[in-house]
C-alpha positions in Angstrom: 132.3 51.9 -107.4 130.5 48.9 -106.8 129.8 48.0 -110.2 130.9 48.9 -113.9 129.2 47.7 -117.4 131.7 46.5 -120.2 130.1 45.9 -123.4 127.0 43.5 -122.6 128.7 42.5 -119.3 128.3 43.7 -115.7 130.9 43.1 -113.3 131.1 43.9 -109.5 133.6 45.0 -107.3 136.2 42.0 -106.4 139.3 43.4 -104.9 139.9 47.3 -103.8 142.4 49.0 -104.7 143.9 49.1 -101.1 143.9 45.3 -100.7 145.9 45.2 -104.1 148.4 47.6 -103.0 149.1 45.7 -99.3 149.6 42.9 -101.9 152.1 44.9 -104.0 154.1 45.6 -100.9 154.4 42.4 -99.8 155.8 40.9 -103.0 158.2 44.3 -103.7 159.4 43.3 -100.2 160.0 39.6 -100.8 161.8 40.7 -104.5 163.9 43.1 -102.8 165.1 40.7 -100.1 166.0 37.4 -102.6 167.4 39.7 -105.2 169.6 42.1 -103.2 173.1 40.3 -104.6 172.0 39.7 -108.1 173.8 41.8 -110.4 171.0 44.5 -112.1 168.0 42.0 -112.6 165.8 42.9 -115.7 162.2 43.3 -114.6 160.3 42.2 -118.1 156.8 43.6 -118.2 154.3 42.0 -120.2 152.1 44.3 -122.1 149.5 45.3 -121.7 148.0 43.9 -118.7 150.8 44.6 -116.2 151.6 47.8 -116.8 149.9 48.8 -113.4 151.3 46.4 -111.9 154.8 46.9 -113.0 154.3 50.3 -112.6 153.3 50.2 -108.8 155.9 47.1 -108.2 158.9 49.2 -109.5 158.0 52.1 -107.0 158.6 49.7 -104.3 161.8 48.1 -105.7 165.2 49.5 -104.2 167.6 47.2 -105.5 169.2 48.6 -108.8 167.5 46.9 -111.6 166.6 47.3 -115.6 162.9 47.4 -117.0 161.9 46.2 -120.4 158.8 45.2 -121.9 157.7 42.5 -124.0 153.7 42.4 -125.3 152.3 38.9 -126.3 148.2 38.4 -126.5 146.6 35.0 -126.0 143.0 36.0 -124.7 139.7 36.7 -126.9 137.0 37.9 -124.9 136.8 36.2 -121.3 138.7 32.7 -122.7 142.3 32.1 -123.3 142.8 31.2 -127.2 145.6 28.6 -126.3 147.8 30.2 -128.5 150.4 32.9 -127.5 151.3 35.8 -130.3 154.2 37.7 -129.8 153.5 41.4 -130.8 156.3 43.2 -129.5 159.5 41.3 -128.9 162.7 41.5 -126.6 164.2 45.0 -127.2 167.2 44.4 -125.1 169.7 41.4 -124.6 168.8 38.8 -121.7 171.9 37.1 -122.2 173.5 36.0 -119.0 171.0 37.9 -117.1 168.5 37.2 -114.4 165.0 38.0 -115.5 161.7 38.6 -113.5 159.0 38.5 -115.7 156.2 40.7 -114.2 152.6 39.5 -115.3 149.0 40.7 -114.7 147.7 37.2 -114.3 148.8 33.7 -114.4 146.1 31.5 -115.6 146.8 28.0 -117.4 150.2 28.9 -118.1 150.4 29.0 -121.7 151.8 32.7 -122.1 154.4 32.0 -119.1 155.7 29.4 -120.4 156.1 30.4 -123.9 158.0 33.7 -122.4 160.2 31.5 -120.5 161.2 29.4 -123.6 161.7 32.9 -125.5 164.2 34.0 -122.6 165.8 30.6 -122.4 166.5 30.4 -126.0 168.0 34.2 -125.6 170.5 33.2 -123.3 168.9 33.9 -119.8 171.3 33.1 -117.0 167.9 32.8 -114.5 164.3 33.3 -114.7 162.0 34.6 -112.1 158.0 34.7 -112.3 156.3 37.6 -110.5 152.3 38.1 -111.1 149.7 40.1 -109.2 147.2 37.4 -109.6 147.4 33.5 -109.9 144.8 31.0 -110.4 146.3 27.9 -108.8 143.0 25.6 -110.1 143.5 26.8 -113.7 147.2 26.5 -113.9 148.5 23.4 -116.3 152.4 24.6 -116.4 155.3 23.2 -114.5 157.2 26.4 -113.9 157.3 27.7 -110.5 155.5 30.8 -109.8 158.4 32.7 -107.5 156.5 35.9 -106.5 152.4 35.5 -106.7 151.2 38.8 -105.3 147.6 37.2 -104.8 145.8 33.6 -105.6 142.4 33.7 -106.9 139.6 31.3 -107.7 138.9 31.1 -111.9 136.5 33.9 -112.2 137.2 36.2 -114.9 138.2 39.8 -113.9 139.1 43.0 -115.6 140.3 46.4 -113.8 143.9 47.1 -112.7 145.5 46.8 -116.2 143.2 43.7 -116.8 140.6 44.1 -120.0 137.8 42.6 -121.5 138.0 42.9 -125.1 140.4 45.9 -124.6 138.2 47.8 -122.4 138.3 48.3 -118.4 141.8 48.8 -118.0 142.0 52.1 -116.3 139.9 51.1 -113.3 142.0 51.1 -110.0 139.7 48.3 -108.5 139.8 44.6 -109.7 136.0 43.4 -110.7 134.6 40.1 -111.3 131.6 39.2 -113.9 128.5 39.4 -112.0 126.8 36.1 -112.8 123.4 37.5 -111.2 123.1 40.7 -113.1 124.1 39.4 -116.1 121.6 36.3 -115.6 118.6 38.4 -114.9 119.7 40.7 -118.2 120.0 37.4 -120.2 117.2 37.6 -123.2 114.5 34.5 -122.9 114.1 33.1 -126.2 110.5 32.0 -126.7 109.7 29.1 -128.7 
C-alpha cells in the first residue's frame, strides 16, 4: 500500500518490507558473529513495538539464546511523554547474564536508559542494545547503541510493530506521516 489512514492522519510508504528484511539480515549477522562465544545470551524484547522485529531477528540468530519480554510505555499519540512506565516487568533472572535489549525504535533514549538501569540493578553482566530504528538526531542518551539496523530522521512512523495510538502495528511496511496530505485536509478556521 502506498498510504494508510489512521484516525485523522494519513501516512505514506517510507520503508518497504524488503528493505526492512535486508536490515534485519545485516544486524543478525553482526550479532551472530559478535556473540558467538557468549554463553546463552538473553534477548529481551520490549513490548509491544518490537514484536515483529524480534520475531524476524530470532529466525536469523543461530547461536544458543533465550528470549524474554518486558513491557514499557513512553509514547502518547505522536510524542514521547519523557516518562517510562513499566507495565510488565522482568519475568526471568538476568543476574550474571549477557542481555541484548531488542527495541523497535530508539528516539530520545529515555526508554533505553531506564531499561539499562533496570537490568543493571537486576545484576546483568553485560547489556547490549539492538534496535530496528535509531534516530541519532533525537538521541539524548549516553549509552552505546550496539546494533542499530537502520538510522532514520526525526519523522513519526508506524507499521512493522510501531503504532499511532495503538493502530498500525500490523502493517509489514513502515509509513511516515504525509505532511502534504494532512495539511490539505486541515480545516481552515474562519474569523
